[in-house]
One Martini backbone bead per residue (centre of mass of N, CA, C, O) as a GRO file, in nm:
protein
   99
    1MET     BB    1   7.090   8.773   5.623
    2TYR     BB    2   7.289   8.618   5.452
    3ARG     BB    3   7.272   8.794   5.198
    4LEU     BB    4   7.383   9.048   5.332
    5VAL     BB    5   7.652   8.950   5.466
    6VAL     BB    6   7.768   8.790   5.217
    7GLY     BB    7   7.672   8.939   4.953
    8GLU     BB    8   7.705   9.255   5.033
    9ILE     BB    9   7.941   9.274   5.248
   10GLY     BB   10   8.154   9.002   5.231
   11ILE     BB   11   8.138   8.773   5.417
   12PRO     BB   12   8.245   8.482   5.475
   13ARG     BB   13   8.070   8.198   5.505
   14ASN     BB   14   8.226   8.053   5.740
   15GLU     BB   15   8.230   8.294   5.927
   16TYR     BB   16   7.925   8.329   5.953
   17LEU     BB   17   7.851   8.025   6.043
   18TYR     BB   18   8.117   7.960   6.265
   19GLU     BB   19   8.251   8.242   6.406
   20LEU     BB   20   8.013   8.438   6.441
   21PRO     BB   21   7.838   8.604   6.648
   22VAL     BB   22   7.536   8.748   6.659
   23TRP     BB   23   7.622   9.025   6.781
   24GLU     BB   24   7.832   9.082   6.553
   25ILE     BB   25   7.645   9.075   6.313
   26ARG     BB   26   7.470   9.313   6.403
   27LEU     BB   27   7.702   9.523   6.394
   28ILE     BB   28   7.765   9.494   6.095
   29ILE     BB   29   7.486   9.576   5.992
   30ASP     BB   30   7.470   9.853   6.128
   31GLY     BB   31   7.721   9.970   5.986
   32TYR     BB   32   7.618   9.937   5.698
   33ARG     BB   33   7.363  10.112   5.732
   34ARG     BB   34   7.503  10.373   5.822
   35ARG     BB   35   7.670  10.414   5.565
   36SER     BB   36   7.424  10.434   5.380
   37ARG     BB   37   7.294  10.678   5.514
   38GLU     BB   38   7.527  10.876   5.471
   39ARG     BB   39   7.518  10.873   5.166
   40TRP     BB   40   7.222  10.966   5.128
   41THR     BB   41   7.250  11.229   5.286
   42ALA     BB   42   7.468  11.354   5.106
   43ILE     BB   43   7.307  11.350   4.843
   44ARG     BB   44   7.075  11.526   4.940
   45TRP     BB   45   7.242  11.776   5.013
   46GLN     BB   46   7.371  11.819   4.737
   47THR     BB   47   7.107  11.855   4.580
   48PHE     BB   48   7.001  12.094   4.740
   49MET     BB   49   7.237  12.286   4.669
   50LEU     BB   50   7.205  12.272   4.358
   51MET     BB   51   6.913  12.383   4.353
   52GLN     BB   52   6.983  12.669   4.456
   53VAL     BB   53   7.126  12.755   4.196
   54GLY     BB   54   6.873  12.690   3.988
   55MET     BB   55   6.686  12.844   4.190
   56ALA     BB   56   6.554  13.141   4.270
   57ASP     BB   57   6.328  13.023   4.502
   58MET     BB   58   6.324  12.799   4.751
   59GLN     BB   59   6.092  12.889   4.937
   60LYS     BB   60   5.860  12.869   4.718
   61SER     BB   61   5.905  12.553   4.661
   62GLY     BB   62   5.933  12.417   4.975
   63PHE     BB   63   6.257  12.406   5.014
   64ARG     BB   64   6.416  12.446   5.329
   65LYS     BB   65   6.518  12.146   5.341
   66PRO     BB   66   6.638  11.840   5.261
   67SER     BB   67   6.380  11.681   5.376
   68ASP     BB   68   6.181  11.816   5.171
   69LEU     BB   69   6.289  11.672   4.919
   70LEU     BB   70   6.383  11.402   5.100
   71ALA     BB   71   6.252  11.145   5.282
   72PHE     BB   72   6.353  10.946   5.547
   73PRO     BB   73   6.296  10.701   5.777
   74TRP     BB   74   6.540  10.815   5.979
   75ASP     BB   75   6.466  11.116   6.050
   76ASP     BB   76   6.272  11.034   6.320
   77GLU     BB   77   6.478  10.904   6.479
   78VAL     BB   78   6.587  10.798   6.781
   79SER     BB   79   6.863  10.798   6.950
   80GLU     BB   80   7.046  10.518   7.041
   81SER     BB   81   7.215  10.299   7.181
   82GLU     BB   82   7.428  10.089   7.017
   83LEU     BB   83   7.484   9.935   7.290
   84SER     BB   84   7.443   9.709   7.507
   85GLU     BB   85   7.548   9.599   7.802
   86GLU     BB   86   7.582   9.306   7.709
   87GLU     BB   87   7.759   9.369   7.459
   88ILE     BB   88   7.987   9.508   7.609
   89GLU     BB   89   8.061   9.268   7.791
   90GLU     BB   90   8.127   9.069   7.562
   91MET     BB   91   8.361   9.240   7.448
   92ARG     BB   92   8.537   9.242   7.700
   93MET     BB   93   8.575   8.937   7.721
   94LEU     BB   94   8.704   8.899   7.444
   95LEU     BB   95   8.949   9.087   7.496
   96LYS     BB   96   9.062   8.930   7.740
   97GLU     BB   97   9.111   8.660   7.591
   98ARG     BB   98   9.312   8.797   7.369
   99GLY     BB   99   9.509   8.985   7.572
   0.00000   0.00000   0.00000
């Protein structure tokens, strides 16, 4: 987790180790992964559209939708609430302390 948060995302080491609570680190990681998913999904869609220009009949090729071209692990995930009630309450308390 350290490698991801500090190395890839770029959070300063001291902030990761001493200042950020675990729930906030999880939110940072979730946001980073969501951004990555959005990029990959856009690339897949763009490739699918470009293939339609170059292929005479996309239906015969078996590519009826972008996920037929390339399936991602998150394609079948059911959307869940992004924050638990506990996490929402922690954020409210944090905002009240600072506000």
